[in-house]
C-alpha positions, 0 to 999 in steps of 0.5 A: 711484331712485338712492338720491337723498333727492328722488327717494324724497320724490317716489315718497313723494308719488306714494304718498301720491296714490295712498292718497287717492284714490276707489279705487271712482270711479277704477274706475267711471271705467275701466269708462266708458272701457272702454265707450266704447272697445269701442263702436267696435270693427268701425266705419270703420277700427277692427279690433280694441280691447284694454285695461283700466282706464285703458290701451287699444290701438285697432287700426285698418286699415293706412293709416288711423293717421295719419288717425285721428291728424290727426282726432283732434289737430284735435279736441284729443286726441294719441294715441300711435301704434304699429306693430307689427312681424311678420306680419300688420302692425298699427297703431293708437292707444294710449290712456291717460288720466292717472289723475286724469281726470275724468268730464268728462276721460273723456267728452271723450276718448271724444268725441273718438276717436269723432269722430275715427273718424268723421271717417275711417272 
């Protein structure tokens, strides 16, 4: 990173944190998140869910992205929206919680997304 000592120190700090992570608990949280992300497939505005671990894309029916985003924000969660190019057009949101998320954080995220989808659907 630009051969700067401060950036190198930050990178080494990140590597130390990654080494300190309980990888089995991390994998279990990713599986739990995955189960929560795939459960609304085909329900309400959800067309398709893709992802693995701590990164998911939730495709919604056209025109439903912004209502879902607004409903999620009302529940205290902000997702990154995406709109596809080409045909057929697609739109949806990205679910990517921090790698340091706790079990309670994952539960909160799943509940907020489910509630938002129920409110719109």
